Each structure stands twice: as structure tokens, then as C-alpha cells.
One Martini backbone bead per residue (centre of mass of N, CA, C, O) as a GRO file, in nm:
protein
  145
    1MET     BB    1   1.291   1.598  -1.726
    2LEU     BB    2   1.106   1.335  -1.570
    3ALA     BB    3   0.978   1.253  -1.229
    4THR     BB    4   0.850   0.979  -1.032
    5VAL     BB    5   0.838   0.932  -0.674
    6GLN     BB    6   0.801   0.632  -0.479
    7ARG     BB    7   0.735   0.510  -0.186
    8VAL     BB    8   0.832   0.175  -0.078
    9SER     BB    9   0.811  -0.153   0.045
   10GLN     BB   10   0.755  -0.268  -0.252
   11ALA     BB   11   0.874  -0.401  -0.583
   12GLU     BB   12   0.759  -0.528  -0.910
   13ILE     BB   13   0.867  -0.671  -1.222
   14PHE     BB   14   0.694  -0.775  -1.514
   15VAL     BB   15   0.796  -1.000  -1.782
   16ASP     BB   16   0.636  -1.233  -1.927
   17GLU     BB   17   0.527  -1.335  -1.634
   18LYS     BB   18   0.808  -1.243  -1.505
   19ILE     BB   19   1.045  -1.169  -1.294
   20PHE     BB   20   1.276  -0.901  -1.341
   21SER     BB   21   1.234  -0.710  -1.079
   22SER     BB   22   1.329  -0.606  -0.734
   23ILE     BB   23   1.217  -0.457  -0.417
   24GLY     BB   24   1.226  -0.315  -0.129
   25PRO     BB   25   1.277  -0.077   0.053
   26GLY     BB   26   1.198   0.246  -0.117
   27CYS     BB   27   1.225   0.353  -0.464
   28LEU     BB   28   1.014   0.448  -0.727
   29VAL     BB   29   1.135   0.537  -1.059
   30PHE     BB   30   0.995   0.750  -1.290
   31VAL     BB   31   1.103   0.811  -1.629
   32CYS     BB   32   1.134   1.103  -1.860
   33VAL     BB   33   1.225   1.175  -2.179
   34GLU     BB   34   1.285   1.466  -2.341
   35GLN     BB   35   1.370   1.632  -2.625
   36ASP     BB   36   1.575   1.855  -2.462
   37ASP     BB   37   1.753   1.657  -2.340
   38THR     BB   38   2.053   1.601  -2.149
   39SER     BB   39   2.321   1.521  -1.968
   40GLN     BB   40   2.253   1.745  -1.763
   41SER     BB   41   1.972   1.646  -1.692
   42ILE     BB   42   2.070   1.387  -1.564
   43ILE     BB   43   2.254   1.500  -1.343
   44ASP     BB   44   2.029   1.669  -1.206
   45MET     BB   45   1.830   1.437  -1.140
   46VAL     BB   46   2.007   1.254  -0.974
   47SER     BB   47   2.074   1.466  -0.759
   48LYS     BB   48   1.788   1.537  -0.671
   49ILE     BB   49   1.698   1.253  -0.576
   50LEU     BB   50   1.940   1.192  -0.377
   51ASN     BB   51   1.898   1.485  -0.202
   52PHE     BB   52   1.613   1.450  -0.135
   53ARG     BB   53   1.390   1.484   0.138
   54MET     BB   54   1.189   1.170   0.159
   55LEU     BB   55   1.285   1.044   0.425
   56ASP     BB   56   1.310   0.896   0.709
   57GLY     BB   57   1.434   1.015   1.020
   58PRO     BB   58   1.537   1.114   1.333
   59LYS     BB   59   1.332   1.387   1.275
   60GLY     BB   60   1.146   1.240   1.072
   61ILE     BB   61   0.985   1.326   0.816
   62THR     BB   62   1.162   1.440   0.557
   63THR     BB   63   1.503   1.420   0.669
   64SER     BB   64   1.603   1.216   0.441
   65ALA     BB   65   1.823   1.095   0.209
   66LEU     BB   66   1.895   0.857  -0.017
   67LYS     BB   67   2.214   0.877  -0.006
   68ASP     BB   68   2.185   0.805   0.330
   69SER     BB   69   2.087   0.516   0.255
   70SER     BB   70   1.970   0.152   0.233
   71GLU     BB   71   1.793   0.168   0.013
   72GLU     BB   72   1.600   0.105  -0.268
   73VAL     BB   73   1.602   0.108  -0.640
   74LEU     BB   74   1.352   0.161  -0.904
   75ILE     BB   75   1.382   0.187  -1.256
   76VAL     BB   76   1.146   0.352  -1.490
   77SER     BB   77   1.033   0.383  -1.800
   78GLN     BB   78   0.795   0.676  -1.872
   79PHE     BB   79   0.657   0.853  -2.128
   80THR     BB   80   0.367   0.938  -2.005
   81LEU     BB   81   0.464   1.186  -1.837
   82ALA     BB   82   0.446   1.375  -2.112
   83ALA     BB   83   0.160   1.418  -2.110
   84ILE     BB   84  -0.097   1.594  -2.263
   85THR     BB   85  -0.419   1.678  -2.080
   86ASN     BB   86  -0.558   1.987  -2.127
   87LYS     BB   87  -0.650   1.877  -2.421
   88GLY     BB   88  -0.901   1.713  -2.455
   89ASN     BB   89  -0.927   1.328  -2.481
   90LYS     BB   90  -0.616   1.312  -2.576
   91PRO     BB   91  -0.306   1.236  -2.560
   92SER     BB   92   0.012   1.400  -2.579
   93PHE     BB   93   0.371   1.309  -2.682
   94HIS     BB   94   0.563   1.545  -2.817
   95ARG     BB   95   0.776   1.580  -2.564
   96ALA     BB   96   0.886   1.323  -2.613
   97ALA     BB   97   1.126   1.129  -2.687
   98ASN     BB   98   1.263   0.941  -2.888
   99PRO     BB   99   1.345   0.617  -2.841
  100ASP     BB  100   1.654   0.636  -2.905
  101ASP     BB  101   1.720   0.881  -2.726
  102ALA     BB  102   1.589   0.777  -2.465
  103LYS     BB  103   1.768   0.527  -2.423
  104LEU     BB  104   2.038   0.671  -2.385
  105LEU     BB  105   1.946   0.851  -2.139
  106TYR     BB  106   1.844   0.627  -1.960
  107ASP     BB  107   2.115   0.478  -1.935
  108GLU     BB  108   2.259   0.723  -1.812
  109PHE     BB  109   2.084   0.742  -1.562
  110VAL     BB  110   2.139   0.462  -1.447
  111CYS     BB  111   2.445   0.489  -1.435
  112GLY     BB  112   2.451   0.740  -1.250
  113PHE     BB  113   2.303   0.605  -1.018
  114LYS     BB  114   2.501   0.359  -0.978
  115ASN     BB  115   2.753   0.550  -0.917
  116SER     BB  116   2.588   0.679  -0.645
  117PHE     BB  117   2.426   0.398  -0.599
  118SER     BB  118   2.394   0.056  -0.501
  119ASN     BB  119   2.056   0.002  -0.494
  120VAL     BB  120   1.992  -0.093  -0.822
  121GLN     BB  121   1.714  -0.120  -1.033
  122GLU     BB  122   1.537  -0.230  -1.341
  123GLY     BB  123   1.378  -0.206  -1.613
  124LYS     BB  124   1.242  -0.251  -1.946
  125PHE     BB  125   1.296  -0.098  -2.215
  126GLY     BB  126   0.996  -0.093  -2.409
  127ALA     BB  127   0.834  -0.269  -2.233
  128PHE     BB  128   0.591  -0.464  -2.114
  129MET     BB  129   0.476  -0.386  -1.787
  130GLU     BB  130   0.434  -0.514  -1.460
  131ILE     BB  131   0.346  -0.336  -1.157
  132SER     BB  132   0.423  -0.398  -0.821
  133LEU     BB  133   0.302  -0.214  -0.528
  134ILE     BB  134   0.388  -0.058  -0.209
  135ASN     BB  135   0.287   0.220  -0.079
  136ARG     BB  136   0.453   0.458   0.131
  137GLY     BB  137   0.200   0.648   0.326
  138PRO     BB  138   0.176   0.818   0.093
  139VAL     BB  139   0.469   0.888  -0.123
  140THR     BB  140   0.493   1.157  -0.370
  141PHE     BB  141   0.718   1.280  -0.634
  142ASN     BB  142   0.781   1.557  -0.854
  143PHE     BB  143   1.009   1.604  -1.135
  144LYS     BB  144   1.208   1.878  -1.295
  145THR     BB  145   1.470   1.979  -1.551
   0.00000   0.00000   0.00000
């Protein structure tokens, strides 16, 4: 499983030119389910993101974890994180899970996140989305389980 987490001042997702979901200050989490991912991959990724010190705290930048904050989270499925880009001029996505398997594990990821953190919104799996965000910092982290 892959994830890219961006700290944001705000983020909005539009589907069919209408706001689908939005958050204020918090984290925009792009997740990609890969072929060999399991429920354990989901548990590990949720834990990693919630416990990773990526937020400002009383002792300065990157001293506070998301789990200890009142910030919001917006989760978006993004299979293109699995793109292999180091060969040729066209990306290969053969490491990404097939859409049916990815949807099941994506839903499990969102559910796991919501069970551990209260301020969670999500995108629409498989939809064409337009995402508007204001990156804060900028601060961006990449995770792999």
C-alpha cells in the first residue's frame, strides 16, 4: 500500500462540477492499493499515518501526530501512485490492484481510519475528481507498507 499525505489549509473534491466533500485544516491522504496488499497492510498504513509526527505541536514543527489533533482528514483513492516511471516514456500500473480488489481494501482503509479518528471525509472511488487544495508548508510525506 502506498500513501502520499499533504498538510493542507483546506481541500475540496468536486465530482460532476459539484462539491462532493471538503475539509479545513488537516491532511489530504492519497492512497493506492497494490496487488499484494492485505488487511494487515491497511492496519499498518492507518497506524503509520495516525501516529507519524507530521503536525506542528507545542515544541515546533513535526512534533505532533494526527491522532492527537483536531484536524480533518480527506482520503482519496489514487491508483497512479503505483505508476512505474523509470522505464520509457509511458507509466506502467501493473503493481496497482485491480479495481474490484482495490475498492474493497480502500473501503477497509476508510473504515479503519474513521474508527480511529473522528474528522474524516473521502473522495468517490473510481470517479473522475477535481481536487482543489491549499498545501500548508508545503509539507508532503510518502508512505509504503
